[in-house]
Each structure stands twice: as structure tokens, then as C-alpha cells.
C-alpha positions in Angstrom: -35.1 -10.1 -76.7 -36.7 -10.4 -74.0 -33.4 -12.1 -72.5 -31.4 -9.4 -73.2 -33.9 -7.1 -71.2 -34.1 -9.1 -68.5 -30.1 -9.0 -68.0 -30.4 -5.1 -67.9 -33.2 -5.1 -65.7 -30.9 -7.2 -63.2 -28.1 -4.7 -63.9 -29.4 -1.9 -63.2 -30.9 -3.5 -60.0 -27.7 -4.3 -58.8 -26.5 -0.9 -58.8 -29.0 0.5 -57.6 -29.1 -2.3 -54.5 -25.4 -0.9 -53.9 -25.8 2.7 -54.0 -29.0 2.5 -51.7 -27.2 0.2 -49.1 -24.0 1.5 -49.0 -20.1 0.3 -47.4 -21.8 -0.9 -44.3 -21.5 -5.1 -44.4 -23.4 -7.6 -42.5 -22.5 -11.2 -41.5 -25.0 -13.8 -42.7 -25.6 -16.9 -41.8 -27.9 -19.5 -44.4 -29.2 -22.5 -42.2 -30.7 -25.3 -44.5 -27.8 -24.3 -46.9 -27.5 -28.1 -48.5 -31.3 -27.9 -49.5 -33.1 -26.0 -52.9 -33.6 -23.0 -51.8 -30.5 -22.8 -49.5 -28.3 -22.9 -52.9 -30.9 -20.1 -54.4 -29.8 -18.1 -51.4 -26.5 -18.2 -51.6 -26.3 -17.6 -55.3 -29.0 -14.6 -54.8 -26.8 -13.7 -52.0 -24.1 -13.6 -54.7 -25.8 -12.5 -57.6 -27.2 -9.2 -56.3 -24.2 -8.2 -54.3 -25.8 -7.9 -50.9 -23.2 -6.5 -48.3 -21.9 -8.7 -46.5 -18.9 -9.2 -44.4 -19.5 -12.8 -43.9 -21.3 -15.9 -44.8 -21.9 -18.5 -42.6 -23.5 -22.1 -44.4 -25.0 -23.9 -41.3 -26.9 -27.2 -41.9 -27.8 -30.5 -39.4 -24.6 -33.0 -38.4 -24.9 -35.2 -41.1 -24.2 -32.5 -43.8 -21.3 -31.2 -41.5 -18.6 -30.6 -43.7 -20.6 -30.7 -47.2 -19.1 -27.8 -49.8 -21.5 -25.0 -50.9 -21.0 -22.4 -53.4 -21.3 -18.7 -52.9 -20.0 -16.6 -55.7 -16.2 -17.8 -56.2 -16.1 -19.2 -53.1 -16.4 -22.3 -51.4 -18.0 -23.0 -47.9 -17.6 -25.8 -45.6 -20.9 -26.5 -43.4 -20.9 -26.0 -39.9 -22.8 -27.7 -37.0 -26.2 -25.5 -36.4 -26.3 -27.2 -32.9 -23.1 -25.3 -31.8 -22.9 -21.9 -34.0 -22.9 -19.1 -31.6 -25.5 -16.1 -33.5 -24.3 -13.8 -31.0 -21.7 -12.0 -33.6 -24.3 -12.7 -36.7 -26.7 -10.0 -38.2 -29.2 -11.4 -40.5 -30.1 -15.3 -40.6 -32.1 -16.7 -43.5 -33.6 -20.3 -42.5 -35.1 -22.6 -45.1 -34.4 -25.9 -42.6 -38.3 -27.1 -41.8 -40.5 -25.5 -39.6 -39.9 -28.1 -36.9 -36.5 -26.5 -36.4 -37.8 -23.3 -37.3 -40.0 -23.5 -34.6 -37.0 -24.7 -32.2 -33.9 -22.9 -33.4 -36.2 -19.0 -34.9 -36.2 -17.8 -30.7 -32.6 -19.0 -29.7 -31.4 -17.4 -32.7 -33.5 -14.2 -32.0 -32.4 -14.1 -28.5 -28.5 -13.9 -29.5 -30.3 -10.4 -31.6 -29.8 -11.8 -34.7 -32.8 -11.1 -37.1 -34.3 -14.2 -38.5 -35.6 -13.9 -42.0 -37.4 -17.8 -42.0 -38.9 -19.8 -45.1 -41.4 -22.4 -43.5 -44.9 -22.0 -42.6 -43.5 -21.9 -38.4 -44.0 -17.9 -37.7 -46.9 -16.6 -40.7 -49.6 -16.9 -38.7 -48.5 -15.0 -35.7 -50.1 -12.4 -35.2 -46.6 -10.6 -34.0 -44.6 -11.7 -37.1 -44.4 -10.0 -40.0 -45.6 -11.7 -43.6 -43.6 -9.8 -46.1 -43.7 -9.3 -49.6 -41.6 -6.3 -50.3 -43.0 -5.2 -53.2 -46.9 -5.7 -51.9 -46.0 -5.2 -47.7 -42.6 -3.6 -47.4 -43.9 -1.1 -44.9 -44.9 -3.7 -42.5 -41.3 -4.9 -42.0 -41.0 -2.6 -38.6 -42.7 -5.4 -36.7 -39.9 -7.6 -36.7 -38.8 -5.7 -34.2 -41.8 -7.6 -31.9 -39.6 -11.0 -31.9 -36.4 -10.5 -34.2 -38.3 -12.8 -36.6 -39.8 -12.4 -40.0 -41.7 -14.5 -42.2 -41.5 -15.4 -45.5 -44.4 -16.6 -47.2 -45.7 -19.7 -49.2 -44.6 -20.1 -52.4 -47.6 -19.8 -54.4 -48.8 -16.9 -52.1 -46.0 -14.9 -53.1 -46.1 -14.7 -56.7 -50.1 -14.4 -56.6 -49.7 -11.0 -54.0 -47.5 -9.6 -56.1 -49.4 -9.6 -59.1 -52.8 -8.6 -57.2 -51.7 -5.5 -55.4 -51.1 -2.9 -58.0 -54.6 -4.4 -59.1 -56.4 -3.8 -56.0 -54.9 0.0 -55.0 -56.9 0.3 -58.2 -59.9 -1.1 -58.3 -60.0 -2.7 -54.6 -60.3 -6.7 -55.1 -63.6 -8.6 -53.8 -63.2 -12.2 -54.7 -59.7 -13.9 -55.8 -60.6 -18.1 -57.1 -56.9 -19.4 -58.4 -55.9 -22.5 -59.5 -52.0 -23.5 -59.2 -50.2 -25.8 -61.3 -46.9 -26.1 -58.9 -43.9 -27.3 -59.7 -42.2 -30.5 -57.8 -39.6 -28.3 -56.7 -42.0 -27.3 -54.0 -41.3 -30.5 -52.3 -38.2 -30.1 -51.8 -34.7 -32.3 -53.9 -36.7 -36.0 -53.1 -39.9 -34.8 -55.1 -37.4 -33.6 -57.9 -35.5 -37.0 -58.0 -38.9 -39.0 -57.9 -40.2 -37.3 -60.6 -37.1 -37.8 -62.2 -36.5 -41.3 -62.0 -40.7 -42.3 -62.2 -40.2 -40.6 -65.9 -37.4 -42.9 -66.6 -39.2 -45.7 -65.3 -42.2 -45.0 -67.8 -39.3 -44.8 -70.7 -38.2 -47.8 -70.2 -41.4 -50.0 -68.7 -40.3 -50.4 -65.1 -42.2 -50.3 -61.8 -43.6 -46.6 -60.8 -43.5 -47.0 -57.3 -44.8 -43.6 -55.4 -43.0 -42.5 -52.4 -42.7 -38.5 -52.0 -46.1 -37.8 -53.7 -49.7 -40.0 -52.9 -49.7 -41.2 -56.3 -47.7 -41.2 -59.3 -46.2 -37.3 -60.7 -44.9 -38.9 -63.9 -46.9 -37.8 -67.2 -50.0 -37.3 -63.9 -51.1 -34.9 -62.1 -52.1 -34.7 -58.2 -54.6 -32.3 -57.3 -53.5 -32.6 -53.2 -51.0 -30.2 -51.9 -50.2 -31.0 -48.0 -52.5 -32.6 -45.9 -56.5 -32.6 -46.0 -58.2 -30.6 -43.9 -61.6 -30.8 -42.0 -63.4 -28.7 -44.8 -62.2 -30.7 -47.9 -59.5 -27.9 -48.8 -55.7 -28.9 -48.4 -53.5 -26.9 -46.1 -51.7 -25.7 -49.0 -54.9 -24.1 -50.1 -55.6 -22.7 -46.9 -52.4 -21.3 -46.5 -53.1 -19.1 -49.7 -56.5 -17.9 -48.0 -54.7 -17.0 -44.9 -51.8 -15.3 -46.3 -53.1 -13.5 -48.8 -55.3 -11.7 -46.2 -52.8 -11.0 -43.9 -50.5 -9.5 -46.8 -52.9 -7.7 -48.6 -56.3 -7.7 -47.5 -58.2 -9.3 -45.0 -61.3 -8.2 -46.5 -60.3 -9.9 -49.7 -62.4 -13.7 -50.3 -60.2 -16.2 -52.0 -60.6 -19.7 -52.9 -57.9 -21.8 -54.1 -57.8 -25.1 -56.0 -53.3 -26.6 -55.5 -52.4 -29.2 -58.0 -48.8 -30.4 -58.2 -47.9 -31.0 -62.1 -45.2 -32.8 -63.7 -42.6 -29.6 -64.0 -39.4 -29.4 -62.2 -39.1 -25.4 -61.3 -42.0 -22.7 -60.8 -45.5 -22.2 -60.1 -48.2 -21.6 -62.5 -51.5 -20.2 -61.1 -54.8 -19.2 -63.4 -56.6 -16.5 -61.5 -59.9 -15.1 -61.5 -60.4 -11.7 -59.8 -63.8 -9.8 -59.3 -63.1 -6.3 -58.4 -65.7 -4.0 -56.4 -65.1 -0.8 -59.4 -64.4 -1.2 -63.3 -61.1 -2.3 -64.5 -60.3 -2.9 -68.4 -57.7 -5.5 -69.7 -56.3 -2.6 -71.0 -56.0 -0.7 -68.4 -54.8 -4.3 -66.2 -51.9 -4.3 -68.5 -50.8 -1.0 -68.2 -50.9 -0.9 -64.3 -48.9 -4.2 -64.3 -46.5 -3.0 -66.5 -45.2 -0.6 -64.3 -45.8 -2.7 -61.5 -42.3 -3.9 -59.3 -41.2 -7.4 -60.1 -43.4 -7.5 -62.5 -43.1 -8.2 -66.3 -45.9 -8.5 -68.6 -45.4 -11.2 -71.6 -49.4 -11.0 -73.6 -49.3 -11.5 -76.8 -52.8 -12.7 -78.1 -51.2 -15.3 -80.5 -49.6 -18.8 -80.3 -46.6 -18.5 -77.5 -47.3 -15.3 -77.2 -47.0 -16.1 -72.8 -44.7 -17.5 -70.5 -44.9 -20.7 -69.4 -42.7 -22.5 -66.2 -40.1 -23.6 -68.4 -38.9 -19.7 -69.6 -39.8 -18.6 -66.3 -37.4 -20.8 -64.6 -34.0 -19.2 -62.8 -35.6 -15.6 -63.7 -36.7 -12.9 -60.7 -39.8 -12.0 -62.4 -43.2 -12.9 -61.5 -44.6 -13.0 -65.3 -48.4 -12.2 -65.8 -49.4 -13.5 -69.2 -53.3 -13.9 -71.0 -54.6 -10.7 -69.1 -58.6 -11.0 -70.3 -62.2 -9.9 -69.2 -64.0 -12.4 -67.0 -68.0 -11.5 -68.3 -68.9 -13.9 -65.7 -69.0 -11.3 -62.9 -69.7 -7.5 -63.2 -66.1 -6.3 -62.4 -64.1 -9.3 -63.7 -60.2 -10.1 -65.0 -58.6 -13.6 -65.3 -54.8 -14.3 -66.1 -52.2 -16.1 -66.3 -49.3 -15.9 -63.5 -45.8 -17.7 -63.3 -43.2 -17.8 -61.4 -39.9 -19.5 -60.2 -40.6 -21.1 -57.0 -37.4 -21.3 -55.3 -36.7 -17.5 -56.2 -39.3 -15.1 -55.6 -41.2 -17.9 -54.0 -38.4 -18.5 -51.4 -35.0 -17.6 -51.7 -35.0 -14.2 -53.4 -38.1 -13.0 -51.3 -35.9 -13.6 -48.5 -33.2 -12.0 -49.3 -35.1 -9.1 -50.7 -36.9 -8.9 -46.9 -33.0 -8.3 -46.1 -32.3 -5.5 -47.9 -35.1 -3.9 -46.9 -34.2 -4.4 -43.8 -30.5 -2.8 -44.8 -32.2 -0.4 -46.8 -34.6 1.1 -44.4 -31.8 1.2 -41.5 -33.7 -1.1 -39.8 -30.1 -2.9 -38.6 -26.7 -2.2 -38.0 -23.9 -4.1 -38.7 -22.3 -5.4 -35.5 -18.9 -5.9 -36.6 -17.4 -3.2 -38.9 -16.1 -4.7 -42.2 -12.4 -5.0 -43.0 
């Protein structure tokens, strides 16, 4: 029943997307097309029928000539270093912060709007950091530098859940603990979980490479590097990005944990509000919120797990309940596919927002 409803929702969205965007078609370049997120970007562009005149897959020299899929087509990767962006309308980047820092300004200078998935540009005051369901109006700021930043995967799903509640009762403080899948650290991390799991079963030695400690059948309370105050950079990202996207007055503390799950991030969230809000009110608000699906039955299995969220677009909310330790408090469970809403889907949604708001015009008319 749930899957059927989701499919209907997706089909309705596809029709709405085509209606609102019209017939103009855009030339899109994907930088980092051979990575996990690059593959998802290509799939999502095809799934959502984004109006493309051409899609170009770009990668480093070692991946030049590799083939990737876009709908029913096969694209050969071209070399980023030699590609001319002057005829391209939008560049979706997922190639790491170093490449983004070097290339985004060069690409933007050629009149191509860059939507970057790395952390390279998120904290620049004149570059918008966008989650369309939350702060879509801020997208007009892209004109400053022709660059738009995509938030951290754990932040994206969190603010989608927090925004409608903040509008209703005004959030004062958030305490969040994350349970983040290995895909957030890339393909090598997924391979490490697989190889370590197999090694455990056959009693082979387990040697950490990508992670600081063994990940198979274990949890690692560290994502990214440690900072001077004892928080990790991943935790700092959630604090800084939530303030920039949602409200600078919100206080947030995070503990980010890597777990032996391949896809989908989960979050345990406690929220303190200025004004009263009941679990039933929150449930009703979230059920009507864009990008959110509430699955919240107080019975065994009446909630969403990472396995069920993998491959889906929604941010799922479960276990909504009162937090009686503060005057106006709620607790809930939040799950989303980090490769989709946490990265590729949000990036494509930003591109859709540019087109829907008529902020860009295709450089070349579709044939």
C-alpha cells in the first residue's frame, strides 16, 4: 500500500514538473559522473524528466571514456580539463571540495550556473545554500557568483523536517544524533563495509582503511576530522548549515555516528519550541509538508528504517512524541536516502527551481 502511494506521488510530481517547466530544454553537465552521487544525478534527471537538450558526463583523466547510463542512453565520460562550458546551461558538481574550489568559479565565469554538492561554497555569505522545500526563495542569490551550494546530506533531511514545525511553534534548540550510512563516505567506504563483513564471517583479518576503526558490526562516533572544541566537522556542518538555511537563532548540537548500513541516514531528533505544539499537531503539520512522509504507528514495525527509505525521495518521519524534559518539546525519528535527498535529488530540485522561477534561459533552443 505504501509503495503504491509513493509511486502515484512520483507520477503526479513528474506530470507537475513537466507542466511548470514547459518545453524549454537545457544542456546539463555532470562533473563526477562516475561516482555514487553522479550516478544518482543521472538517474534522477531521467526519472523526473528534467527538460534536457543534452547531458554531458564529465570526469577526471583516469575515468575518461568510461560509460554511464542516462535513462535509456549510454554516455561516454569526457575530460573535465578540456570541456568548454560556454554552451552549457547548468553544471551539477559532485567531485569533492578541492575540484569544486578550483573549477566552480571557472565554470561560472563561462555563464554556466554551478550547483555544487561539496562543502566548498556552503559557508560563503554571498552564495545561497538551498533546500527548495525550506528556503527556495533564497535561490535568487545565485546571481552574485553564478554558484549555488547543496547542503550536507545529514542537514538536508533535518531541515526538511524542522521547517514546518519552526513555522508553527518557533524552534529554540535542537539536539540531534545521526546514524549515517557508509555511502556518505563514497564507494570505497561501501566496499570496505562489504569486505569487512565478509571477512568477519570467514574469520579473516579485518583491516580498516577508509574508516579509523572497523565498521562491520560496529559504530564509529566520528565523521570527518575533529575540531578544537571536540566536535567533528560533520557535526559543525549541521550546526552552521541549519542556521544558514533555516534560522540563525536556532541553537543546535549534534553527535554524528557512522553505522554499518549501506544507504540512508537516520536521525534521532529532540526539539525545544518557544510555543506549545502537541505530537498530534506536529503529525498533522508534517503530513502536509512538502518532501515529507509520516509513517508513525505506535506498534511493532510502525516506523521507517534505512532499508525501506533507500531509493525513495521522501524524508520519512516516525515516532513523533512529547519530550517532557522541556516545557515545549518533541522527539522524532527521521530517515532519508542520503544519496538522493541528501545529495543528488536536492541538486536536481535546485535546478528545477531555477527553471520554474525562470531565473535562467537556455542558451540554445532545443532541436
